[in-house]
C-alpha positions as CSV (number, residue, x, y, z in Angstrom):
1,M,233.3,269.7,-23.8
2,K,230.4,270.9,-22.5
3,Q,229.4,272.0,-18.8
4,H,227.0,270.0,-17.4
5,R,223.4,271.5,-16.2
6,F,221.2,269.7,-13.6
7,A,217.8,270.9,-14.6
8,S,215.8,270.9,-11.4
9,H,218.4,273.4,-9.4
10,T,220.1,277.0,-10.4
11,P,223.4,277.2,-9.7
12,E,222.7,279.6,-7.2
13,E,220.8,276.5,-5.5
14,M,224.5,274.0,-6.0
15,R,226.5,276.6,-4.6
16,R,224.4,276.4,-1.8
17,R,224.0,272.4,-1.9
18,S,227.4,271.8,-2.0
19,N,228.4,274.3,0.7
20,L,226.3,272.2,2.7
21,G,227.7,268.4,1.2
22,H,231.3,270.0,2.3
23,M,230.8,271.4,6.1
24,V,228.8,267.6,6.8
25,E,231.1,265.4,5.3
26,G,234.0,267.8,6.7
27,L,232.0,267.6,10.0
28,L,231.6,264.1,10.1
29,L,234.8,263.8,9.4
30,A,236.3,266.4,12.3
31,T,234.1,263.9,14.1
32,V,236.0,260.9,12.6
33,G,239.3,262.5,14.1
34,V,238.3,263.6,17.4
35,L,237.2,260.0,18.5
36,A,240.8,258.4,16.3
37,M,242.9,261.4,18.3
38,L,240.3,260.2,22.1
39,G,241.2,255.9,21.2
40,N,244.6,256.5,20.0
41,L,245.7,257.9,23.6
42,G,243.8,255.4,25.2
43,L,241.2,258.6,26.9
44,A,237.8,257.1,25.7
45,A,238.3,252.3,24.9
46,W,234.5,252.9,23.2
47,A,236.0,256.0,20.6
48,S,237.9,253.2,18.8
49,A,235.6,251.2,17.6
50,A,232.8,254.3,16.6
51,W,234.7,256.4,14.0
52,P,235.2,253.1,11.1
53,I,231.1,253.7,11.8
54,L,231.7,257.2,11.3
55,I,233.6,256.8,8.0
56,L,231.2,254.3,6.2
57,I,228.2,257.0,7.8
58,A,230.0,259.9,5.2
59,G,230.7,257.8,2.8
60,L,226.9,256.7,2.1
61,L,225.7,260.0,3.1
62,L,227.6,261.6,0.1
63,L,226.2,258.9,-1.9
64,V,223.0,260.1,-0.4
65,L,223.8,264.2,-1.4
66,L,224.6,263.1,-4.8
67,Y,222.4,260.1,-5.7
68,P,218.6,260.0,-4.3
69,S,218.6,263.6,-3.0
70,H,218.1,264.7,-6.9
71,P,215.2,263.9,-9.3
72,L,215.7,261.0,-12.1
73,S,215.4,263.3,-14.4
74,D,219.1,264.5,-13.2
75,W,220.8,261.3,-12.5
76,P,222.1,261.2,-16.4
77,A,223.8,264.6,-16.1
78,I,225.4,263.7,-12.5
79,R,226.9,260.4,-14.0
80,S,228.6,261.7,-16.9
81,D,230.3,265.2,-15.5
82,P,233.6,265.1,-15.0
83,Q,232.8,266.6,-11.6
84,Q,230.6,264.5,-10.1
85,R,232.6,261.6,-10.8
86,H,235.1,262.2,-8.4
87,H,232.0,263.0,-5.9
88,T,231.6,259.9,-6.4
89,I,234.4,258.0,-6.5
90,M,235.2,260.1,-3.0
91,A,232.3,259.1,-1.0
92,A,231.9,255.2,-2.4
93,G,236.2,254.8,-1.2
94,I,235.5,256.8,1.8
95,A,231.9,253.9,2.2
96,A,234.7,251.2,1.8
97,A,237.5,252.8,4.3
98,G,234.9,252.3,6.5
99,A,233.9,249.6,6.1
100,A,237.7,247.8,5.6
101,E,238.6,249.5,9.3
102,L,234.9,247.1,11.0
103,V,236.5,244.0,9.0
104,R,240.1,244.9,10.2
105,R,240.8,242.9,12.7
106,S,240.3,239.8,10.6
107,S,242.8,241.0,8.6
108,P,245.4,244.1,8.5
109,A,245.5,244.0,5.4
110,W,242.0,246.2,5.4
111,A,244.0,248.7,8.0
112,Y,245.6,249.7,4.6
113,V,242.0,250.6,3.2
114,W,241.9,253.6,4.6
115,P,245.2,255.6,4.8
116,A,245.1,254.6,0.5
117,A,241.4,255.8,0.7
118,I,242.3,259.2,2.3
119,I,245.7,259.9,-0.5
120,L,243.1,258.9,-3.1
121,I,240.7,261.2,-2.1
122,G,243.7,263.9,-1.7
123,I,244.5,263.2,-5.4
124,L,241.2,263.6,-7.0
125,F,241.2,267.2,-4.7
126,L,244.9,268.2,-6.5
127,T,242.9,267.6,-9.8
128,H,239.6,268.5,-8.9
129,P,236.9,269.5,-12.6
130,Q,235.2,273.2,-11.3
131,H,232.1,274.3,-12.7
132,G,231.7,278.5,-13.6
133,T,233.5,281.8,-14.3
134,G,236.9,282.2,-14.8
135,E,237.9,283.3,-10.7
136,A,235.0,281.6,-9.3
137,V,237.2,278.3,-11.1
138,A,240.8,280.1,-10.2
139,K,239.7,281.1,-6.4
140,A,238.1,276.8,-6.3
141,V,240.7,275.1,-7.3
142,R,243.0,276.8,-5.1
143,Q,241.4,275.6,-2.4
144,H,240.7,272.1,-3.6
145,R,244.3,272.6,-4.0
146,I,245.5,272.7,-0.4
147,L,242.6,270.8,0.9
148,G,244.3,267.9,-1.9
149,I,247.6,268.0,0.3
150,T,246.4,267.8,3.1
151,A,244.5,264.8,2.8
152,I,247.6,263.7,1.5
153,I,249.2,264.5,4.8
154,A,246.5,262.3,7.1
155,G,246.5,259.9,5.0
156,L,250.5,259.1,5.0
157,L,250.3,259.2,8.6
158,R,248.1,256.7,8.5
159,A,249.9,254.6,6.5
160,A,253.4,254.8,8.7
161,N,250.5,254.6,11.8
162,V,249.7,251.5,10.8
163,I,253.2,250.2,8.9
164,T,255.3,251.4,12.7
165,G,252.2,251.6,15.1
166,T,253.8,253.6,16.6
167,T,252.9,256.6,19.4
168,L,253.4,259.6,17.0
169,F,252.3,259.2,13.8
170,A,248.8,257.6,16.3
171,I,248.8,261.2,17.2
172,L,249.8,263.5,14.0
173,W,246.8,261.3,11.5
174,P,244.1,262.6,13.8
175,L,245.1,266.0,13.6
176,A,246.0,266.8,10.2
177,L,242.7,264.6,9.2
178,L,240.8,267.4,11.0
179,A,243.0,270.5,9.6
180,A,241.2,269.1,6.3
181,A,238.3,268.5,8.5
182,A,238.3,271.9,8.9
183,Q,238.8,272.9,5.6
184,L,236.2,271.5,4.1
185,I,233.6,272.6,6.8
186,L,234.1,276.3,6.3
187,Y,234.8,276.6,2.3
188,R,232.1,278.0,0.1
189,E,232.1,277.7,-3.3
190,P,232.4,281.2,-4.6
191,E,230.8,283.8,-6.3
192,G,230.8,282.4,-9.6
193,A,230.3,279.0,-8.8
194,F,228.0,277.3,-11.0
195,E,227.2,279.9,-13.4
196,A,228.1,279.3,-17.4
197,G,231.4,280.0,-17.8
198,A,234.3,277.4,-18.8
199,G,235.4,274.4,-15.8
200,H,238.5,273.5,-14.7
201,G,239.7,271.2,-17.9
202,E,237.6,271.2,-19.7
203,H,236.2,272.7,-22.9
204,H,232.9,274.4,-24.6
């Protein structure tokens, strides 16, 4: 399969956009982690109501970065590109989790959507396609796999918190989410990303 190009952006512009997206999403998730920690420790009652709203915003913002921020001429390439399909699934999962958290009091089952979304995102990061030269792809794959493992751990800890209701898991899952958020904030696309070359799991 051929690597897709976005006609309106150069590889350097794509790297800058990707870095910005990682940083913004990381900052939002870091804020979620801090607010969840404050709420779970009983230090700020309002925090427990605030972080689900930020999750919803994070998902919707990622969708905006993927589609409306690109010209319509790029949308077919975005939809057909495996990397961007992963991003779209992640954005939809995060947005759905935020919405579920906002209505979770109506049914206990909604509480499982957020941990399921984090675990799904972790799995997608483990298999996340990359574009660029061989060296850039290898470096990006390694970093995304570490991020994926961290996200899965955060999701499992949140699920354990929902199931058991224990304070330990209520503290651990925000910490794991903060670790994943820090990786997103610090991530920078390797030199050579989005340049001509084979992408992970792709063939020319």
